[in-house]
N, C-alpha and C positions, 0 to 999 in steps of 0.2 A: 504493500500500500504506500501511497505517496506520504512523505513526511510532512509535518505541519507547515514548514516554510514553503512547500510547493502548492499548498491549497490556499488560494487567495480569495475565493468567492464561493458562497453556498447559496443556491437558489432553491426556492420552495414552490410547490403547488399550493393552492389555497384549500379547495374543497376536499374534505375527507383526508386532509394532511395536517393542516393547522387547526381544524375543528371538524366536528362530526356533522357534516352537511347532510348526509343521508337521513339521519334521525330527525334533524331539524325539518327537512323538506317533508318527510312523511307525517310528522305530527302537525305541522302547519297546515298541510292540505286536509288532513283528517279533521282537524278542528274547524277549518273553513267550511267543509261540507256539513258538519254538525250545526254550525251557526246558520248556514243557509237553509237547512231543513227547519230549524226553529223559526225562521222568518218566512216560511212558506214554500220552500223547494219541494215539489210534489214527489217525494220519495221517502220511505220510512227508514230504510236500512242504511246506516252511515257507511258501512263497509261497501255496499253496492254502489253508493254514490261516489265513494273514494275510487273504486275500480273504474267507474265511468270517467272520472276526472283524470286518472292516470293514463287512460287511453287517449284522451285529448292532449295531455302533456307530451306523450310519445309522438303523436301525430304532428303537433305544431312546434314542439321544442320548449324547453324550460324558460326561454326568454320571451316567449309570446305574452302579450299583455291582456288577452281576452279569454283566458281559460274558463272563467266562470260564466262568461257570456255564452260560450260554446256548450257548457254543461246544461244551461237552461234550454238552449236550442236542441240539444240531444234529447231532452225530456219533453220536447214539444211545447215549450213555453215561450211566451214573448219576453223580450228583455225587461227585467224588473230591477231598477236601480237599488231598491231597498234590499233585495236578496243578494245582489252582487256586492253591495257595500258591506253587508253582514259578513260575507266571506272574506273580503279584503281586510276588515278590522280584525277578525279572528286569526287570519293568516299572519298579519304583522305582529299582533300581540304575542302569538306563539313564537314567532321568529325571535323577538326580543328576549324571550325567556330562555331560548335554547342556544343562542349564538354566543358561545363561550369558547375560548381556546382550550385545546386539550391540556390537561393539567401540567404536563412537563414542557410545554412549548415556550412559555416565557422564560423560565430558568435556563433552558437550552439556548435560546436566542441571546440572552445576556452573557452566558458563558462563551458562546462563539464570538460575539462581538468583543468581549474582553480579551480573547485570544488573538485579536487583530484581523479576523475574517470579515470581509465585506459580505453583506447580506442582501438578497434580492428575492423578488417574486416573479415567476413566469406563469401566467394564467390565461386560460381561454375565457371568453365571456364578454359581457358589456362592461365598459370601463367604470361607469358610475356604480353598477351593482357590485363589482369586485372591490372597488374602493370603499363602498359602504360597508362591506363585510370586514375589511381590514380595520376600518375606523371603529366599527362597533366592537370588534374583537379587542381593540386597544393595542394593536400590533403595528399600525402603519408607521410609527416613528422609528421602528427597528430597522427598516429597510432602506438601503442606499439607492435602490432602483426597483421600480415596479413596472413590469412590461406586460401589457394586456393585449390580447389578440385584436380587439377592435381598434386599438391605437396604431398597430403596426401593419395591419392588413395581412397577417399570417397567424395561423393558429397551430397549436400542438396537434399532431406530431411533426409538423413541418419544421425543418431545421432553422429556417429563417428567424423564427421568433426567439429561439435560443441564442442565435448569433447576434441578434439585436441587443439582447441582455448583456452578453459578455463584452460586446463592443462598447456599450455604455459604461461599463466598469473598467474597461481597459485591461482585461485579462484574456489569457489564452484558454481554449476549450479544455485542455488537459490540466489547467489550474483551477477549474471550476467543478463544483458538485451540484447535481440536481436531485432533490428528494421529492418523490411523489408516490401516489398509490396505484395509479392506473398503468397497466402494462403497455397498452397500445398508444396512449397519448403521451404519458410521462416518460416511461422507460425507453420505448422505441424512439421517441423524439430526442431525448437526451443522448442516447447512444448514437443516433444518426448525426448529431451535431458535434460529437466528440467529447461530450462532457462525461464525468464520472457519475453513473446512475446509481441511485439508492432507492429501493422500493420500501415503502411503509406498508407492512402487511399486518393488519389488525386481527385477521382470522386466517386460518389455514387456506391458502388459495386453492380453488377447485379447478381452475383452468390450467391445462397443460401449456408449458412454454415451448411451442413448436418452432417458432422463429428465433434464431439465436440473437437477432437484433432486439428482441423483446426481453432478453435475459439481463436482469440487473447485475451490476458489478457487486453490489451487496444488498442484502435484505435485512430490515430491522422491524421490530414489533412496536417500538415507540420512538418518538423523536429524540429523546435523551440519549439513545444509543449512538447517535451521530458522533458524539464526543469520543467514544471508545473506537468506533469504526475508523474515524479519521485521525486517531492517535492524538487527540487534543486534550486528554485527561491529564 
């Protein structure tokens, strides 16, 4: 493994790396459906409503702005601002309750920064949404650079987004580490760009790694393990 002096920058994915976005999204959508039902959405079963909503999310993407409108439409209803507003309020109230950094994230970022590492984020998504997450998580001040796909016209796993990040920090690919959870976007992308890839695996991975370009250099179960993997302890 590279010695400490050769590692100059560490970049992070956001969702399901710095915080548990999967649980947040599930609970926020479930509570939104429940609130919409209480305000007149013509369906009794919350789980069924959630399943319908998830089909809409899969069809239109997570950044689509009218998921609740399409849910009403799917159930044969006219657009009802009251029901939609109830869903929006419940969604955002739940999001505020669940958007917390994973317990070891802040201590690890402090330790890495104290060791002289430059820190950055490389993330797919809309700029405002990703910045909102970082600010609500209280993490935005840790990072020397934040590169988001909407801003650079390239998204993971394309190597251009990683190259934009390392260029901004003035480091070489072999001097940079990328930590993320997804094999296809994070690990494949980091490997393609020549960065040292580290995969955060919270559960035993089910998917076989058939493509060697998707094989991480290292795998860790929690962010704090970066310190020992990078020999920074």
